[in-house]
C-alpha positions in Angstrom: 0.0 0.0 0.0 1.2 3.5 -0.9 2.6 5.0 2.4 1.0 8.4 1.6 -2.3 6.6 1.1 -1.8 4.8 4.4 -1.1 8.1 6.2 -4.3 9.5 4.6 -6.3 6.6 6.0 -5.0 7.3 9.5 -6.1 10.9 9.1 -9.5 9.7 8.0 -9.8 7.7 11.3 -8.7 10.7 13.3 -11.3 12.9 11.6 -14.0 10.4 12.0 -13.2 10.1 15.7 -13.3 13.9 16.3 -16.6 14.2 14.5 -18.2 11.6 16.8 -18.4 8.8 14.1 -17.4 6.2 16.7 -18.9 3.2 14.9 -17.0 4.1 11.7 -13.7 4.2 13.8 -14.4 0.9 15.4 -15.3 -0.8 12.1 -12.3 0.7 10.2 -10.1 -1.9 8.5 -6.6 -1.1 9.7 -4.9 -4.2 8.4 -3.2 -2.3 5.5 -1.8 0.4 7.7 2.0 0.6 8.1 3.4 -0.8 11.4 4.0 2.7 12.7 0.4 3.6 12.1 -1.1 0.5 13.6 -0.7 1.6 17.3 -2.3 5.1 16.7 -5.2 3.5 14.9 -5.7 0.9 17.7 -5.6 3.7 20.3 -8.4 5.6 18.4 -10.5 2.4 18.1 -10.2 1.9 21.9 -11.1 5.5 22.6 -14.1 5.1 20.4 -15.2 2.2 22.5 -14.8 4.2 25.6 -16.8 7.1 24.1 -19.6 4.7 23.4 -19.7 3.6 27.0 -17.9 0.3 26.4 -15.0 0.9 28.9 -15.0 -2.7 30.1 -14.6 -4.0 26.5 -11.7 -1.5 26.0 -10.0 -2.6 29.2 -10.4 -6.3 28.2 -8.9 -5.6 24.8 -5.9 -3.9 26.3 -5.3 -6.7 28.9 -1.7 -7.5 29.2 -0.6 -4.9 26.6 -0.7 -2.1 29.2 3.1 -2.1 29.3 2.9 0.0 26.2 2.6 3.6 27.3 0.0 4.5 24.7 -2.2 1.6 25.7 -1.6 2.3 29.4 -2.9 5.8 28.8 -6.0 4.4 27.2 -6.4 2.1 30.3 -6.3 5.2 32.6 -9.0 6.8 30.4 -11.1 3.7 30.5 -10.7 3.4 34.3 -11.9 6.9 34.7 -14.9 6.3 32.5 -15.6 3.2 34.6 -15.7 5.4 37.8 -12.4 3.9 39.0 -11.1 7.4 39.6 -8.3 6.5 42.1 -6.7 4.0 39.8 -7.1 6.3 36.8 -5.4 9.2 38.6 -2.5 7.0 39.9 -1.9 5.5 36.5 -2.1 8.9 34.8 0.4 10.4 37.3 2.8 7.5 36.8 2.7 7.8 33.0 3.1 11.6 33.2 6.2 11.1 35.3 7.8 8.4 33.2 6.6 9.1 29.7 6.0 12.9 29.6 7.0 13.2 25.9 4.6 10.5 24.7 1.8 12.3 22.7 -0.9 9.8 23.7 0.1 10.1 27.4 -0.1 13.8 27.1 -3.6 13.9 25.6 -5.2 11.1 27.6 -3.4 11.8 30.8 -4.3 15.4 30.4 -7.9 14.4 29.8 -8.0 12.3 33.0 -6.3 15.1 35.0 -8.8 17.7 33.8 -11.8 15.4 34.4 -10.6 15.0 38.0 -10.3 18.8 38.5 -6.5 18.9 38.2 -6.3 21.6 35.5 -2.7 22.7 36.3 -1.4 19.2 36.1 -3.2 18.7 32.8 -1.8 21.9 31.3 1.7 21.2 32.5 1.7 17.8 30.8 0.0 19.1 27.6 2.5 22.0 27.4 5.2 19.4 26.6 3.6 18.5 23.2 5.5 18.9 20.0 3.0 19.8 17.3 0.1 17.7 18.6 -3.2 19.1 17.4 -5.1 17.0 20.0 -3.0 18.6 22.7 -3.8 22.0 21.3 -7.6 21.2 21.2 -7.5 20.0 24.8 -5.6 23.0 26.0 -8.3 25.2 24.4 -11.0 23.3 26.1 -9.4 23.6 29.5 -8.9 27.4 29.1 -12.5 27.7 28.1 -13.6 25.7 31.2 -11.5 28.1 33.2 -13.3 31.1 31.6 -10.0 32.2 30.0 -11.2 32.8 26.5 -8.2 35.1 25.9 -5.8 32.2 26.5 -7.9 29.8 24.4 -7.9 32.3 21.5 -4.2 32.8 21.8 -3.7 29.0 21.6 -5.8 28.7 18.5 -4.1 31.6 16.8 -0.7 30.1 17.4 -1.8 26.7 16.0 -3.3 28.3 12.9 0.3 29.4 11.9 1.3 25.8 11.4 -2.0 23.9 10.9 -4.4 26.3 9.2 -6.6 23.8 7.5 -6.8 21.2 10.3 -10.2 19.9 11.4 -9.2 20.2 15.0 -8.0 23.7 14.7 -11.2 24.7 12.9 -13.2 23.0 15.6 -11.2 24.7 18.4 -11.7 28.1 16.7 -15.4 27.4 16.7 -15.4 26.5 20.4 -13.8 29.9 21.1 -16.2 31.6 18.8 -19.2 30.2 20.6 -17.7 31.6 23.9 -16.7 35.0 22.5 -20.1 35.5 20.8 -21.2 38.3 18.4 -20.3 37.7 14.8 -18.3 34.6 15.9 -21.5 32.7 16.3 -22.2 32.8 12.6 -18.6 31.8 11.8 -18.9 28.8 14.1 -22.2 27.8 12.5 -20.6 27.8 9.1 -17.9 25.4 10.3 -20.3 23.0 11.8 -22.7 23.2 8.9 -20.0 22.3 6.5 -18.9 19.3 8.7 -22.5 18.1 9.2 -23.3 18.2 5.5 -20.1 16.8 4.1 -20.8 14.0 1.6 -20.3 10.5 2.8 -20.2 11.5 6.5 -22.5 11.3 9.4 -21.3 13.3 12.3 -23.5 13.7 15.3 -21.1 15.9 17.2 -21.0 18.3 14.2 -24.8 18.4 14.3 -24.6 19.3 18.0 -22.2 22.1 17.3 -24.4 23.4 14.5 -27.5 23.3 16.7 -25.7 25.1 19.6 -24.6 27.8 17.1 -28.2 28.1 15.9 -29.4 28.5 19.6 -26.9 31.3 20.1 -28.2 33.0 16.9 -31.7 32.8 18.3 -32.8 30.3 15.6 -34.6 27.8 17.9 -36.8 26.1 15.2 -33.7 25.4 13.1 -31.8 24.0 16.1 -34.8 21.8 17.0 -35.0 20.5 13.5 -31.3 19.6 13.4 -31.4 17.9 16.8 -34.6 16.0 16.2 -33.4 14.6 12.9 -30.1 13.5 14.4 -31.8 11.9 17.4 -33.8 9.7 15.1 -30.6 8.3 13.7 -28.6 8.4 17.0 -31.1 7.9 19.8 -28.4 7.0 22.4 -26.0 9.9 21.6 -25.6 11.7 25.0 -24.6 15.1 23.6 -27.6 15.1 21.3 -29.9 14.3 24.2 -28.3 16.8 26.6 -28.5 19.7 24.1 -32.1 18.8 23.3 -32.8 19.3 27.1 -31.3 22.7 26.9 -33.3 23.5 23.8 -36.5 22.4 25.4 -35.8 24.7 28.4 -35.3 27.6 26.0 -38.4 26.7 24.1 -40.5 26.3 27.2 -41.1 22.6 26.6 -41.0 19.7 29.2 -37.6 18.1 29.8 -38.5 15.2 32.0 -38.5 12.6 29.3 -35.2 13.6 27.9 -33.6 13.8 31.3 -34.8 10.2 32.0 -33.3 9.2 28.6 -30.0 10.8 29.4 -29.9 9.0 32.8 -30.2 5.7 31.0 -27.6 6.5 28.4 -25.0 8.3 30.6 -26.0 8.7 34.2 -22.8 10.5 35.0 -23.3 13.3 32.4 -22.3 16.8 33.6 -25.7 18.2 32.7 -27.5 15.8 35.0 -25.1 16.7 37.8 -25.8 20.4 37.2 -29.5 19.9 37.2 -29.3 17.9 40.5 -27.1 20.6 42.0 -29.6 23.3 41.0 -32.5 21.3 42.4 -30.7 20.8 45.7 -30.0 24.5 46.0 -33.7 25.3 45.2 -34.8 22.9 48.0 -32.5 24.6 50.5 -33.7 28.1 49.5 -37.4 27.0 49.6 -36.9 25.5 53.0 -36.0 28.9 54.4 -39.4 30.2 53.4 -41.5 27.1 54.3 -44.4 28.1 56.6 -43.8 27.2 60.2 -46.8 26.1 62.2 -46.4 26.4 66.0 -48.0 23.7 68.1 
């Protein structure tokens, strides 16, 4: 097989993964890939399994291969997804100490650190990257979660100097645009619209991004149409469900059914935790004003 063609195939797997086409990634025939591309492709396949809630299967497939740093990093990610946070953190810390220059360790270790609230550890590890677009994308996400849009934008602008046409850079720029607002909403919409409508693809996460941009632009009916169509095809996609809940709130529609659906699909989803936290705060506030009847 032509080595340039093989490299293109690996890029296709990467792009499919980052667009949320996890089944495509899992089913991808990697037998013709060069030896140096076999491991990156395997890592993406395992990550796709984890993204689909199949952490146990991913752990089983790694098994005794966890002596390989890349696969050990996947193991840490799978452990976190399986709610084994202590093991995930310990393994991620060990890998960060012993293999800090490994690109997979940087991205997946950084993901585990950030998920466990250790942003500074995540950023310190990711800062060691040498031209990793995934590391750039994760750094942007962390800065946005820190409400540091300025740092996120700076990271995107730096990456555009050496990876102008990259899918991940375009996505990262869209994330920043959705946070900055104004005319950037429309720019972000165009990126997601192009991804969602690309021939031969089916990308639920691109549709989510498109719908979120529509919501920011005040186009609720269009967002509802995009999410409804996508949910018919991907009824168990957590991000489609969670964003439909947000849309229903904005449209003044009931959310109970969608919340129940999300609990079945991904009970640990951040939106459910946020809803529960708000409900608890409301109960505390309401208790202060409850009528008191003296005996």
